[in-house]
C-alpha positions as CSV (number, residue, x, y, z in Angstrom):
1,X,-65.2,3.5,24.4
2,X,-67.5,6.5,25.1
3,X,-69.3,6.0,21.8
4,X,-70.0,2.4,22.6
5,X,-71.3,3.3,26.1
6,X,-73.5,6.0,24.7
7,X,-74.8,4.4,21.5
8,X,-74.3,0.6,22.0
9,X,-75.4,0.1,25.6
10,X,-77.1,-3.2,24.8
11,X,-73.7,-4.7,23.8
12,X,-71.5,-3.4,26.6
13,X,-69.2,-5.9,28.2
14,X,-69.3,-5.3,31.9
15,X,-65.9,-6.9,32.3
16,X,-64.3,-4.4,29.9
17,X,-66.0,-1.4,31.7
18,X,-65.0,-2.8,35.2
19,X,-61.4,-3.4,34.0
20,X,-61.2,0.2,32.6
21,X,-62.5,1.6,35.9
22,X,-60.3,-0.4,38.2
23,X,-57.1,-0.8,36.2
24,X,-56.8,1.8,33.5
25,X,-58.2,4.9,35.3
26,X,-56.0,4.5,38.3
27,X,-53.0,4.0,36.0
28,X,-53.9,7.2,34.1
29,X,-54.2,9.1,37.5
30,X,-50.7,8.0,38.3
31,X,-49.4,9.1,35.0
32,X,-51.1,12.5,35.3
33,X,-49.9,12.9,38.9
34,X,-46.3,12.2,37.8
35,X,-46.7,14.8,35.0
36,X,-48.0,17.4,37.4
37,X,-45.4,16.6,40.0
38,X,-42.7,17.0,37.4
39,X,-44.0,20.5,36.6
40,X,-44.2,21.4,40.3
41,X,-48.0,21.3,40.5
42,X,-49.3,19.4,43.5
43,X,-53.0,19.4,42.4
44,X,-54.2,21.0,45.5
45,X,-56.7,23.9,45.5
46,X,-54.2,26.1,47.3
47,X,-53.3,29.7,46.3
48,X,-52.1,30.2,42.7
49,X,-49.6,32.8,41.6
50,X,-51.0,36.2,40.8
51,X,-51.1,36.9,37.1
52,X,-48.9,39.7,35.8
53,X,-50.6,43.2,35.7
54,X,-51.8,44.4,32.4
55,X,-51.9,47.9,31.0
C-alpha cells in the first residue's frame, strides 16, 4: 500500500485508505497491545529495568 501511496497517488482509492485507517490500523493496535500485554509490557514510558553491568 505504501508503494501505491508514494508512486501512484493519482490512482488512490480514498475508500481503501479510509478503511485501512479506521478499521485495519485499530485492529493492528489491538493485536500489538495483546502481544505486549502477554509479555508483561504495558507500553507506558515508565522506568525500565537497569541493564546488567558489563566488565
